[in-house]
C-alpha positions as CSV (number, residue, x, y, z in Angstrom):
1,X,0.0,0.0,0.0
2,X,1.3,3.4,-0.9
3,X,0.8,6.0,1.9
4,X,0.1,9.6,1.4
5,X,1.8,12.3,3.5
6,X,-1.5,14.2,3.7
7,X,-2.9,12.2,6.6
8,X,-1.7,9.9,9.4
9,X,-0.9,6.4,8.3
10,X,-3.2,4.8,10.9
11,X,-6.2,6.8,9.4
12,X,-5.2,5.6,5.9
13,X,-5.1,2.0,7.1
14,X,-8.4,2.4,8.8
15,X,-9.9,3.7,5.6
16,X,-8.5,0.7,3.7
17,X,-10.1,-1.8,6.1
18,X,-13.4,0.1,6.1
19,X,-13.4,0.0,2.3
20,X,-12.8,-3.8,2.4
21,X,-15.8,-4.2,4.7
22,X,-18.2,-2.0,2.8
23,X,-17.1,-3.6,-0.5
24,X,-17.7,-7.1,0.8
25,X,-14.1,-8.3,0.7
26,X,-14.3,-8.6,4.5
27,X,-17.8,-9.9,5.5
28,X,-19.7,-9.4,8.7
29,X,-18.3,-11.9,11.3
30,X,-15.1,-12.5,9.4
31,X,-12.1,-13.0,11.7
32,X,-9.5,-10.2,11.3
33,X,-5.8,-11.1,11.2
34,X,-3.7,-10.3,14.3
35,X,-2.3,-6.8,14.7
36,X,1.2,-8.2,14.0
37,X,0.1,-9.9,10.8
38,X,-1.7,-6.8,9.6
39,X,1.3,-4.6,10.5
40,X,3.5,-6.8,8.4
41,X,1.0,-6.8,5.5
42,X,0.7,-3.0,5.4
43,X,4.5,-2.6,6.1
44,X,3.9,-0.4,9.1
45,X,5.0,-0.1,12.7
46,X,3.1,-2.4,15.1
47,X,2.1,0.5,17.3
48,X,0.6,2.3,14.3
49,X,-1.4,-0.8,13.4
50,X,-2.6,-1.2,17.0
51,X,-3.8,2.3,16.9
52,X,-5.8,1.7,13.7
53,X,-7.4,-1.4,15.2
54,X,-8.2,0.3,18.5
55,X,-9.9,3.1,16.6
56,X,-11.9,0.7,14.4
57,X,-13.0,-1.1,17.6
58,X,-13.9,2.2,19.2
59,X,-16.0,3.0,16.2
60,X,-17.7,-0.4,16.4
61,X,-16.4,-1.6,13.0
62,X,-14.3,-4.3,14.6
63,X,-15.4,-6.3,17.6
64,X,-12.8,-8.0,19.9
65,X,-13.7,-11.2,21.7
66,X,-11.4,-11.8,24.6
67,X,-9.1,-14.8,24.0
68,X,-10.6,-15.4,20.5
69,X,-9.6,-12.4,18.4
70,X,-11.1,-9.5,16.4
71,X,-13.9,-9.8,14.0
72,X,-15.8,-7.6,11.5
73,X,-19.0,-6.3,13.2
74,X,-22.1,-8.2,12.3
75,X,-24.2,-5.0,12.8
76,X,-25.5,-4.5,9.2
77,X,-26.9,-1.1,10.1
78,X,-23.5,0.1,11.3
79,X,-22.0,-1.1,8.0
80,X,-24.7,0.6,6.0
81,X,-24.1,3.9,7.9
82,X,-20.4,3.5,7.3
83,X,-21.0,3.0,3.6
84,X,-23.2,6.0,3.3
85,X,-20.8,8.2,5.3
86,X,-17.9,7.2,3.1
87,X,-19.9,7.9,0.0
88,X,-20.9,11.3,1.3
89,X,-17.2,12.1,1.9
90,X,-16.3,11.1,-1.6
91,X,-19.0,13.2,-3.1
92,X,-18.1,16.2,-1.0
93,X,-14.4,15.8,-2.0
94,X,-15.4,15.6,-5.6
95,X,-17.5,18.8,-5.3
96,X,-14.8,20.7,-3.6
97,X,-12.1,19.7,-6.1
98,X,-14.4,20.4,-9.1
99,X,-15.4,23.8,-7.7
100,X,-11.8,24.6,-7.3
101,X,-11.3,24.0,-11.0
102,X,-14.2,26.3,-11.8
103,X,-16.9,23.8,-12.5
104,X,-20.6,24.7,-11.8
105,X,-22.9,22.4,-10.0
106,X,-24.7,21.7,-13.3
107,X,-21.4,20.8,-15.0
108,X,-20.5,18.5,-12.1
109,X,-23.9,16.8,-12.4
110,X,-23.4,16.3,-16.1
111,X,-20.0,14.8,-15.6
112,X,-21.3,12.4,-13.0
113,X,-24.0,11.3,-15.5
114,X,-21.2,10.5,-18.0
115,X,-21.7,13.5,-20.2
116,X,-19.5,16.4,-21.1
117,X,-20.5,20.0,-21.6
């Protein structure tokens, strides 16, 4: 994974794991690899990976069962809200960037529909 300098690595890793969940690559109830294994996979410091996992657990995206491991939440509503939230963020980012290029709302809408002015 290539990391950007624009945001902390743990946030980028969290975003990647969230995308895997909402896209279905990680399904509700799936066991999540150990922090050590994930850190090696992403090529990051163990403490950074621990922070990402702790934040995902705090957000309710991951659930840890003592002595068993961590799992993707089975709360479908939480996953749905996460999906909607991430979609809203993408749309807002698109709108800001397009507005910075001088596009109007109408031109943005036309682009999203596959047309060009």
